[in-house]
All heavy atoms as a GROMACS GRO file, in nm:
protein
  455
    1MET      N    1  -1.189  -0.252  -3.887
    1MET     CA    2  -1.093  -0.279  -3.783
    1MET      C    3  -0.958  -0.302  -3.847
    1MET      O    4  -0.947  -0.370  -3.948
    1MET     CB    5  -1.137  -0.402  -3.703
    1MET     CG    6  -1.079  -0.400  -3.565
    1MET     SD    7  -1.181  -0.483  -3.442
    1MET     CE    8  -1.147  -0.653  -3.469
    2ALA      N    9  -0.854  -0.250  -3.790
    2ALA     CA   10  -0.720  -0.263  -3.847
    2ALA      C   11  -0.659  -0.397  -3.810
    2ALA      O   12  -0.682  -0.450  -3.702
    2ALA     CB   13  -0.631  -0.151  -3.795
    3ASP      N   14  -0.581  -0.450  -3.902
    3ASP     CA   15  -0.513  -0.577  -3.879
    3ASP      C   16  -0.371  -0.545  -3.830
    3ASP      O   17  -0.283  -0.515  -3.908
    3ASP     CB   18  -0.510  -0.660  -4.008
    3ASP     CG   19  -0.449  -0.796  -3.984
    3ASP    OD1   20  -0.436  -0.836  -3.866
    3ASP    OD2   21  -0.414  -0.864  -4.082
    4ASN      N   22  -0.350  -0.551  -3.699
    4ASN     CA   23  -0.221  -0.517  -3.641
    4ASN      C   24  -0.130  -0.638  -3.621
    4ASN      O   25  -0.023  -0.626  -3.564
    4ASN     CB   26  -0.242  -0.448  -3.506
    4ASN     CG   27  -0.309  -0.314  -3.521
    4ASN    OD1   28  -0.299  -0.251  -3.626
    4ASN    ND2   29  -0.378  -0.270  -3.417
    5GLN      N   30  -0.175  -0.755  -3.665
    5GLN     CA   31  -0.097  -0.876  -3.641
    5GLN      C   32   0.023  -0.888  -3.734
    5GLN      O   33   0.119  -0.954  -3.700
    5GLN     CB   34  -0.186  -0.999  -3.654
    5GLN     CG   35  -0.292  -1.006  -3.545
    5GLN     CD   36  -0.376  -1.130  -3.557
    5GLN    OE1   37  -0.349  -1.215  -3.642
    5GLN    NE2   38  -0.478  -1.142  -3.475
    6GLY      N   39   0.018  -0.830  -3.846
    6GLY     CA   40   0.128  -0.842  -3.941
    6GLY      C   41   0.119  -0.970  -4.020
    6GLY      O   42   0.026  -1.049  -4.005
    7PRO      N   43   0.216  -0.996  -4.105
    7PRO     CA   44   0.209  -1.113  -4.192
    7PRO      C   45   0.229  -1.245  -4.119
    7PRO      O   46   0.188  -1.349  -4.168
    7PRO     CB   47   0.321  -1.089  -4.293
    7PRO     CG   48   0.413  -0.993  -4.227
    7PRO     CD   49   0.330  -0.912  -4.134
    8GLN      N   50   0.293  -1.246  -4.002
    8GLN     CA   51   0.320  -1.374  -3.936
    8GLN      C   52   0.192  -1.437  -3.882
    8GLN      O   53   0.178  -1.558  -3.884
    8GLN     CB   54   0.426  -1.360  -3.827
    8GLN     CG   55   0.386  -1.276  -3.707
    8GLN     CD   56   0.414  -1.129  -3.726
    8GLN    OE1   57   0.442  -1.083  -3.836
    8GLN    NE2   58   0.405  -1.053  -3.619
    9GLY      N   59   0.099  -1.359  -3.826
    9GLY     CA   60  -0.029  -1.412  -3.782
    9GLY      C   61  -0.023  -1.498  -3.658
    9GLY      O   62  -0.117  -1.569  -3.628
   10ASN      N   63   0.084  -1.496  -3.582
   10ASN     CA   64   0.092  -1.579  -3.462
   10ASN      C   65   0.093  -1.494  -3.335
   10ASN      O   66   0.167  -1.519  -3.241
   10ASN     CB   67   0.215  -1.670  -3.466
   10ASN     CG   68   0.345  -1.592  -3.479
   10ASN    OD1   69   0.343  -1.470  -3.486
   10ASN    ND2   70   0.456  -1.661  -3.480
   11TYR      N   71   0.010  -1.392  -3.333
   11TYR     CA   72   0.001  -1.302  -3.217
   11TYR      C   73  -0.070  -1.374  -3.102
   11TYR      O   74  -0.177  -1.432  -3.122
   11TYR     CB   75  -0.074  -1.175  -3.257
   11TYR     CG   76  -0.101  -1.083  -3.141
   11TYR    CD1   77   0.003  -1.011  -3.082
   11TYR    CD2   78  -0.229  -1.067  -3.090
   11TYR    CE1   79  -0.021  -0.927  -2.976
   11TYR    CE2   80  -0.254  -0.983  -2.984
   11TYR     CZ   81  -0.149  -0.913  -2.927
   11TYR     OH   82  -0.174  -0.830  -2.822
   12ASP      N   83  -0.012  -1.372  -2.985
   12ASP     CA   84  -0.070  -1.436  -2.868
   12ASP      C   85  -0.125  -1.328  -2.775
   12ASP      O   86  -0.049  -1.263  -2.705
   12ASP     CB   87   0.036  -1.519  -2.796
   12ASP     CG   88  -0.020  -1.592  -2.674
   12ASP    OD1   89  -0.143  -1.604  -2.661
   12ASP    OD2   90   0.061  -1.634  -2.591
   13PRO      N   91  -0.257  -1.306  -2.772
   13PRO     CA   92  -0.312  -1.200  -2.688
   13PRO      C   93  -0.294  -1.227  -2.539
   13PRO      O   94  -0.292  -1.136  -2.459
   13PRO     CB   95  -0.459  -1.194  -2.726
   13PRO     CG   96  -0.489  -1.325  -2.785
   13PRO     CD   97  -0.362  -1.374  -2.848
   14ALA      N   98  -0.282  -1.352  -2.499
   14ALA     CA   99  -0.263  -1.383  -2.358
   14ALA      C  100  -0.119  -1.361  -2.313
   14ALA      O  101  -0.092  -1.352  -2.195
   14ALA     CB  102  -0.304  -1.527  -2.330
   15GLY      N  103  -0.027  -1.352  -2.406
   15GLY     CA  104   0.114  -1.335  -2.369
   15GLY      C  105   0.139  -1.206  -2.294
   15GLY      O  106   0.208  -1.203  -2.193
   16SER      N  107   0.080  -1.096  -2.340
   16SER     CA  108   0.101  -0.969  -2.271
   16SER      C  109   0.034  -0.970  -2.135
   16SER      O  110   0.084  -0.912  -2.039
   16SER     CB  111   0.049  -0.854  -2.356
   16SER     OG  112  -0.089  -0.871  -2.379
   17THR      N  113  -0.079  -1.038  -2.122
   17THR     CA  114  -0.146  -1.047  -1.993
   17THR      C  115  -0.062  -1.127  -1.895
   17THR      O  116  -0.049  -1.091  -1.778
   17THR     CB  117  -0.284  -1.112  -2.009
   17THR    OG1  118  -0.359  -1.038  -2.104
   17THR    CG2  119  -0.359  -1.118  -1.878
   18GLN      N  120  -0.002  -1.236  -1.943
   18GLN     CA  121   0.081  -1.318  -1.856
   18GLN      C  122   0.204  -1.241  -1.811
   18GLN      O  123   0.244  -1.249  -1.694
   18GLN     CB  124   0.122  -1.446  -1.927
   18GLN     CG  125   0.006  -1.542  -1.946
   18GLN     CD  126   0.043  -1.657  -2.038
   18GLN    OE1  127   0.150  -1.659  -2.098
   18GLN    NE2  128  -0.047  -1.753  -2.049
   19MET      N  129   0.263  -1.164  -1.899
   19MET     CA  130   0.381  -1.085  -1.861
   19MET      C  131   0.341  -0.976  -1.761
   19MET      O  132   0.414  -0.948  -1.667
   19MET     CB  133   0.446  -1.024  -1.985
   19MET     CG  134   0.515  -1.126  -2.072
   19MET     SD  135   0.617  -1.058  -2.203
   19MET     CE  136   0.505  -0.952  -2.289
   20PHE      N  137   0.222  -0.916  -1.779
   20PHE     CA  138   0.177  -0.814  -1.686
   20PHE      C  139   0.153  -0.873  -1.548
   20PHE      O  140   0.192  -0.815  -1.447
   20PHE     CB  141   0.050  -0.747  -1.738
   20PHE     CG  142  -0.009  -0.649  -1.642
   20PHE    CD1  143   0.052  -0.526  -1.621
   20PHE    CD2  144  -0.123  -0.679  -1.570
   20PHE    CE1  145   0.000  -0.435  -1.532
   20PHE    CE2  146  -0.176  -0.588  -1.481
   20PHE     CZ  147  -0.116  -0.466  -1.462
   21ARG      N  148   0.088  -0.989  -1.544
   21ARG     CA  149   0.064  -1.053  -1.414
   21ARG      C  150   0.194  -1.091  -1.346
   21ARG      O  151   0.207  -1.080  -1.225
   21ARG     CB  152  -0.024  -1.175  -1.432
   21ARG     CG  153  -0.168  -1.138  -1.460
   21ARG     CD  154  -0.256  -1.259  -1.468
   21ARG     NE  155  -0.393  -1.220  -1.496
   21ARG     CZ  156  -0.487  -1.304  -1.531
   21ARG    NH1  157  -0.461  -1.431  -1.543
   21ARG    NH2  158  -0.608  -1.260  -1.554
   22ALA      N  159   0.291  -1.137  -1.422
   22ALA     CA  160   0.421  -1.170  -1.364
   22ALA      C  161   0.487  -1.044  -1.308
   22ALA      O  162   0.550  -1.047  -1.202
   22ALA     CB  163   0.511  -1.235  -1.468
   23PHE      N  164   0.471  -0.932  -1.377
   23PHE     CA  165   0.526  -0.805  -1.330
   23PHE      C  166   0.458  -0.760  -1.201
   23PHE      O  167   0.522  -0.718  -1.106
   23PHE     CB  168   0.510  -0.698  -1.438
   23PHE     CG  169   0.543  -0.560  -1.391
   23PHE    CD1  170   0.674  -0.522  -1.370
   23PHE    CD2  171   0.442  -0.469  -1.366
   23PHE    CE1  172   0.704  -0.394  -1.327
   23PHE    CE2  173   0.471  -0.342  -1.324
   23PHE     CZ  174   0.602  -0.304  -1.303
   24VAL      N  175   0.326  -0.773  -1.195
   24VAL     CA  176   0.252  -0.728  -1.077
   24VAL      C  177   0.280  -0.819  -0.958
   24VAL      O  178   0.289  -0.773  -0.845
   24VAL     CB  179   0.101  -0.724  -1.109
   24VAL    CG1  180   0.018  -0.701  -0.984
   24VAL    CG2  181   0.073  -0.616  -1.210
   25ASP      N  182   0.295  -0.948  -0.981
   25ASP     CA  183   0.314  -1.044  -0.873
   25ASP      C  184   0.455  -1.049  -0.819
   25ASP      O  185   0.480  -1.120  -0.723
   25ASP     CB  186   0.272  -1.184  -0.919
   25ASP     CG  187   0.122  -1.194  -0.941
   25ASP    OD1  188   0.048  -1.111  -0.884
   25ASP    OD2  189   0.079  -1.285  -1.014
   26GLU      N  190   0.549  -0.973  -0.879
   26GLU     CA  191   0.685  -0.973  -0.827
   26GLU      C  192   0.687  -0.917  -0.686
   26GLU      O  193   0.614  -0.824  -0.653
   26GLU     CB  194   0.777  -0.888  -0.915
   26GLU     CG  195   0.813  -0.953  -1.045
   26GLU     CD  196   0.908  -0.866  -1.125
   26GLU    OE1  197   0.939  -0.754  -1.082
   26GLU    OE2  198   0.951  -0.910  -1.232
   27THR      N  199   0.773  -0.974  -0.601
   27THR     CA  200   0.785  -0.921  -0.466
   27THR      C  201   0.860  -0.789  -0.471
   27THR      O  202   0.956  -0.774  -0.546
   27THR     CB  203   0.862  -1.020  -0.377
   27THR    OG1  204   0.988  -1.046  -0.436
   27THR    CG2  205   0.785  -1.149  -0.361
   28PRO      N  206   0.816  -0.691  -0.394
   28PRO     CA  207   0.884  -0.561  -0.397
   28PRO      C  208   1.025  -0.571  -0.340
   28PRO      O  209   1.050  -0.645  -0.246
   28PRO     CB  210   0.796  -0.473  -0.309
   28PRO     CG  211   0.712  -0.564  -0.231
   28PRO     CD  212   0.703  -0.693  -0.305
   29ARG      N  213   1.115  -0.495  -0.400
   29ARG     CA  214   1.254  -0.493  -0.356
   29ARG      C  215   1.286  -0.356  -0.302
   29ARG      O  216   1.223  -0.258  -0.336
   29ARG     CB  217   1.346  -0.526  -0.472
   29ARG     CG  218   1.327  -0.666  -0.524
   29ARG     CD  219   1.426  -0.698  -0.635
   29ARG     NE  220   1.399  -0.830  -0.685
   29ARG     CZ  221   1.377  -0.860  -0.810
   29ARG    NH1  222   1.376  -0.765  -0.901
   29ARG    NH2  223   1.354  -0.983  -0.847
   30GLY      N  224   1.386  -0.350  -0.219
   30GLY     CA  225   1.430  -0.221  -0.167
   30GLY      C  226   1.350  -0.179  -0.046
   30GLY      O  227   1.323  -0.258   0.042
   31GLY      N  228   1.314  -0.053  -0.041
   31GLY     CA  229   1.251   0.004   0.076
   31GLY      C  230   1.103  -0.023   0.090
   31GLY      O  231   1.046   0.000   0.194
   32ARG      N  232   1.037  -0.072  -0.014
   32ARG     CA  233   0.892  -0.087  -0.005
   32ARG      C  234   0.853  -0.192   0.098
   32ARG      O  235   0.753  -0.176   0.165
   32ARG     CB  236   0.834  -0.122  -0.141
   32ARG     CG  237   0.834  -0.004  -0.236
   32ARG     CD  238   0.760  -0.036  -0.364
   32ARG     NE  239   0.622  -0.071  -0.343
   32ARG     CZ  240   0.522   0.016  -0.342
   32ARG    NH1  241   0.544   0.143  -0.359
   32ARG    NH2  242   0.398  -0.024  -0.326
   33ALA      N  243   0.927  -0.299   0.113
   33ALA     CA  244   0.892  -0.401   0.210
   33ALA      C  245   0.912  -0.351   0.352
   33ALA      O  246   0.848  -0.398   0.444
   33ALA     CB  247   0.975  -0.527   0.186
   34GLU      N  248   0.998  -0.254   0.371
   34GLU     CA  249   1.025  -0.202   0.504
   34GLU      C  250   0.930  -0.091   0.544
   34GLU      O  251   0.926  -0.053   0.659
   34GLU     CB  252   1.169  -0.151   0.509
   34GLU     CG  253   1.270  -0.261   0.482
   34GLU     CD  254   1.409  -0.206   0.452
   34GLU    OE1  255   1.426  -0.083   0.460
   34GLU    OE2  256   1.496  -0.287   0.423
   35VAL      N  257   0.850  -0.039   0.452
   35VAL     CA  258   0.759   0.071   0.481
   35VAL      C  259   0.633   0.020   0.550
   35VAL      O  260   0.575   0.089   0.633
   35VAL     CB  261   0.724   0.147   0.351
   35VAL    CG1  262   0.617   0.251   0.375
   35VAL    CG2  263   0.848   0.211   0.294
   36ALA      N  264   0.590  -0.099   0.521
   36ALA     CA  265   0.463  -0.151   0.570
   36ALA      C  266   0.452  -0.156   0.724
   36ALA      O  267   0.348  -0.120   0.777
   36ALA     CB  268   0.436  -0.289   0.512
   37PRO      N  269   0.554  -0.196   0.800
   37PRO     CA  270   0.537  -0.204   0.944
   37PRO      C  271   0.515  -0.069   1.013
   37PRO      O  272   0.476  -0.065   1.127
   37PRO     CB  273   0.667  -0.267   0.994
   37PRO     CG  274   0.720  -0.341   0.878
   37PRO     CD  275   0.678  -0.260   0.758
   38SER      N  276   0.541   0.042   0.948
   38SER     CA  277   0.525   0.171   1.013
   38SER      C  278   0.378   0.208   1.033
   38SER      O  279   0.348   0.294   1.114
   38SER     CB  280   0.597   0.280   0.933
   38SER     OG  281   0.531   0.300   0.810
   39GLY      N  282   0.286   0.146   0.961
   39GLY     CA  283   0.145   0.178   0.975
   39GLY      C  284   0.091   0.155   1.115
   39GLY      O  285   0.036   0.245   1.178
   40PRO      N  286   0.105   0.035   1.170
   40PRO     CA  287   0.057   0.012   1.306
   40PRO      C  288   0.132   0.096   1.409
   40PRO      O  289   0.075   0.137   1.509
   40PRO     CB  290   0.083  -0.137   1.329
   40PRO     CG  291   0.088  -0.196   1.195
   40PRO     CD  292   0.144  -0.089   1.106
   41ARG      N  293   0.258   0.124   1.385
   41ARG     CA  294   0.336   0.203   1.478
   41ARG      C  295   0.282   0.346   1.484
   41ARG      O  296   0.271   0.404   1.592
   41ARG     CB  297   0.484   0.204   1.437
   41ARG     CG  298   0.574   0.263   1.541
   41ARG     CD  299   0.718   0.248   1.503
   41ARG     NE  300   0.750   0.108   1.481
   41ARG     CZ  301   0.846   0.064   1.402
   41ARG    NH1  302   0.920   0.149   1.334
   41ARG    NH2  303   0.869  -0.064   1.388
   42VAL      N  304   0.247   0.403   1.369
   42VAL     CA  305   0.191   0.538   1.366
   42VAL      C  306   0.057   0.540   1.438
   42VAL      O  307   0.028   0.632   1.515
   42VAL     CB  308   0.178   0.586   1.220
   42VAL    CG1  309   0.098   0.715   1.213
   42VAL    CG2  310   0.314   0.605   1.158
   43GLY      N  311  -0.025   0.439   1.417
   43GLY     CA  312  -0.154   0.431   1.485
   43GLY      C  313  -0.138   0.420   1.636
   43GLY      O  314  -0.214   0.480   1.713
   44LEU      N  315  -0.039   0.346   1.680
   44LEU     CA  316  -0.012   0.332   1.822
   44LEU      C  317   0.029   0.466   1.882
   44LEU      O  318  -0.018   0.505   1.990
   44LEU     CB  319   0.097   0.227   1.845
   44LEU     CG  320   0.137   0.201   1.990
   44LEU    CD1  321   0.020   0.142   2.067
   44LEU    CD2  322   0.257   0.110   1.996
   45ILE      N  323   0.115   0.538   1.814
   45ILE     CA  324   0.160   0.668   1.864
   45ILE      C  325   0.044   0.767   1.871
   45ILE      O  326   0.027   0.839   1.970
   45ILE     CB  327   0.275   0.722   1.776
   45ILE    CG1  328   0.399   0.637   1.794
   45ILE    CG2  329   0.304   0.868   1.808
   45ILE    CD1  330   0.511   0.667   1.697
   46VAL      N  331  -0.040   0.769   1.769
   46VAL     CA  332  -0.156   0.858   1.769
   46VAL      C  333  -0.251   0.821   1.883
   46VAL      O  334  -0.305   0.909   1.951
   46VAL     CB  335  -0.228   0.854   1.632
   46VAL    CG1  336  -0.362   0.924   1.638
   46VAL    CG2  337  -0.140   0.915   1.525
   47GLY      N  338  -0.270   0.693   1.907
   47GLY     CA  339  -0.356   0.649   2.017
   47GLY      C  340  -0.303   0.690   2.153
   47GLY      O  341  -0.379   0.734   2.240
   48ILE      N  342  -0.173   0.679   2.171
   48ILE     CA  343  -0.112   0.719   2.298
   48ILE      C  344  -0.126   0.869   2.320
   48ILE      O  345  -0.160   0.915   2.429
   48ILE     CB  346   0.035   0.673   2.304
   48ILE    CG1  347   0.041   0.521   2.316
   48ILE    CG2  348   0.108   0.739   2.420
   48ILE    CD1  349   0.180   0.464   2.304
   49VAL      N  350  -0.101   0.947   2.215
   49VAL     CA  351  -0.114   1.093   2.226
   49VAL      C  352  -0.258   1.131   2.258
   49VAL      O  353  -0.283   1.218   2.342
   49VAL     CB  354  -0.064   1.161   2.096
   49VAL    CG1  355  -0.102   1.308   2.094
   49VAL    CG2  356   0.085   1.144   2.082
   50ALA      N  357  -0.354   1.064   2.196
   50ALA     CA  358  -0.495   1.094   2.224
   50ALA      C  359  -0.531   1.057   2.368
   50ALA      O  360  -0.603   1.132   2.436
   50ALA     CB  361  -0.584   1.018   2.125
   51ALA      N  362  -0.481   0.944   2.416
   51ALA     CA  363  -0.510   0.904   2.554
   51ALA      C  364  -0.450   1.002   2.653
   51ALA      O  365  -0.515   1.038   2.753
   51ALA     CB  366  -0.456   0.763   2.578
   52VAL      N  367  -0.328   1.048   2.630
   52VAL     CA  368  -0.265   1.145   2.718
   52VAL      C  369  -0.345   1.276   2.716
   52VAL      O  370  -0.365   1.340   2.820
   52VAL     CB  371  -0.118   1.168   2.678
   52VAL    CG1  372  -0.059   1.288   2.749
   52VAL    CG2  373  -0.036   1.044   2.706
   53ALA      N  374  -0.394   1.317   2.599
   53ALA     CA  375  -0.472   1.440   2.590
   53ALA      C  376  -0.603   1.427   2.668
   53ALA      O  377  -0.645   1.521   2.736
   53ALA     CB  378  -0.500   1.473   2.444
   54VAL      N  379  -0.667   1.311   2.661
   54VAL     CA  380  -0.792   1.291   2.735
   54VAL      C  381  -0.766   1.293   2.885
   54VAL      O  382  -0.839   1.357   2.962
   54VAL     CB  383  -0.859   1.158   2.691
   54VAL    CG1  384  -0.972   1.120   2.786
   54VAL    CG2  385  -0.910   1.170   2.549
   55VAL      N  386  -0.659   1.227   2.930
   55VAL     CA  387  -0.627   1.226   3.073
   55VAL      C  388  -0.593   1.366   3.119
   55VAL      O  389  -0.636   1.411   3.227
   55VAL     CB  390  -0.510   1.127   3.100
   55VAL    CG1  391  -0.459   1.143   3.243
   55VAL    CG2  392  -0.558   0.984   3.077
   56ALA      N  393  -0.518   1.441   3.040
   56ALA     CA  394  -0.483   1.579   3.076
   56ALA      C  395  -0.610   1.665   3.084
   56ALA      O  396  -0.622   1.749   3.176
   56ALA     CB  397  -0.386   1.636   2.976
   57ALA      N  398  -0.704   1.647   2.994
   57ALA     CA  399  -0.827   1.725   2.998
   57ALA      C  400  -0.910   1.691   3.122
   57ALA      O  401  -0.967   1.780   3.185
   57ALA     CB  402  -0.908   1.699   2.871
   58VAL      N  403  -0.916   1.565   3.158
   58VAL     CA  404  -0.991   1.523   3.276
   58VAL      C  405  -0.927   1.582   3.402
   58VAL      O  406  -0.996   1.634   3.491
   58VAL     CB  407  -1.000   1.370   3.284
   58VAL    CG1  408  -1.052   1.323   3.419
   58VAL    CG2  409  -1.089   1.316   3.172
   59VAL      N  410  -0.794   1.577   3.411
   59VAL     CA  411  -0.724   1.634   3.527
   59VAL      C  412  -0.745   1.784   3.533
   59VAL      O  413  -0.771   1.841   3.640
   59VAL     CB  414  -0.574   1.597   3.522
   59VAL    CG1  415  -0.494   1.675   3.626
   59VAL    CG2  416  -0.554   1.448   3.541
   60TRP      N  417  -0.740   1.852   3.418
   60TRP     CA  418  -0.758   1.997   3.415
   60TRP      C  419  -0.899   2.035   3.460
   60TRP      O  420  -0.918   2.130   3.535
   60TRP     CB  421  -0.730   2.048   3.273
   60TRP     CG  422  -0.740   2.197   3.260
   60TRP    CD1  423  -0.656   2.290   3.310
   60TRP    CD2  424  -0.846   2.266   3.193
   60TRP    NE1  425  -0.701   2.416   3.277
   60TRP    CE2  426  -0.818   2.404   3.203
   60TRP    CE3  427  -0.958   2.228   3.121
   60TRP    CZ2  428  -0.899   2.502   3.149
   60TRP    CZ3  429  -1.039   2.325   3.067
   60TRP    CH2  430  -1.009   2.461   3.081
   61LEU      N  431  -1.000   1.958   3.414
   61LEU     CA  432  -1.136   1.986   3.456
   61LEU      C  433  -1.158   1.954   3.603
   61LEU      O  434  -1.234   2.023   3.672
   61LEU     CB  435  -1.235   1.906   3.371
   61LEU     CG  436  -1.249   1.952   3.225
   61LEU    CD1  437  -1.338   1.854   3.147
   61LEU    CD2  438  -1.307   2.091   3.220
   62ALA      N  439  -1.094   1.851   3.656
   62ALA     CA  440  -1.110   1.814   3.796
   62ALA      C  441  -1.045   1.918   3.888
   62ALA      O  442  -1.097   1.947   3.997
   62ALA     CB  443  -1.048   1.676   3.822
   63LEU      N  444  -0.933   1.976   3.846
   63LEU     CA  445  -0.864   2.074   3.931
   63LEU      C  446  -0.918   2.215   3.911
   63LEU      O  447  -0.893   2.302   3.994
   63LEU     CB  448  -0.714   2.070   3.903
   63LEU     CG  449  -0.644   1.940   3.940
   63LEU    CD1  450  -0.497   1.948   3.901
   63LEU    CD2  451  -0.659   1.909   4.088
   64GLY      N  452  -0.984   2.237   3.800
   64GLY     CA  453  -1.030   2.374   3.769
   64GLY      C  454  -1.162   2.399   3.822
   64GLY      O  455  -1.225   2.462   3.883
   0.00000   0.00000   0.00000
C-alpha cells in the first residue's frame, strides 16, 4: 500500500468527508429553489386535461 500522507503525517481522513457534507447540505441558490413548486402544478394540469378527456368521451358516447 502506498503512503500518500507525506512527511507531515497529520492527514485527517474525516476532514474531506466533513467538507463534502457541508457542500451537500448547502441550500441551493438561484433557480433551483424556484423549480420545485412546478411539480404539483404540472400534475394538476395533467389531471384536469385527463378529466376533460373523460367527460368528452362520455358525452361523445352518449350522443353517438
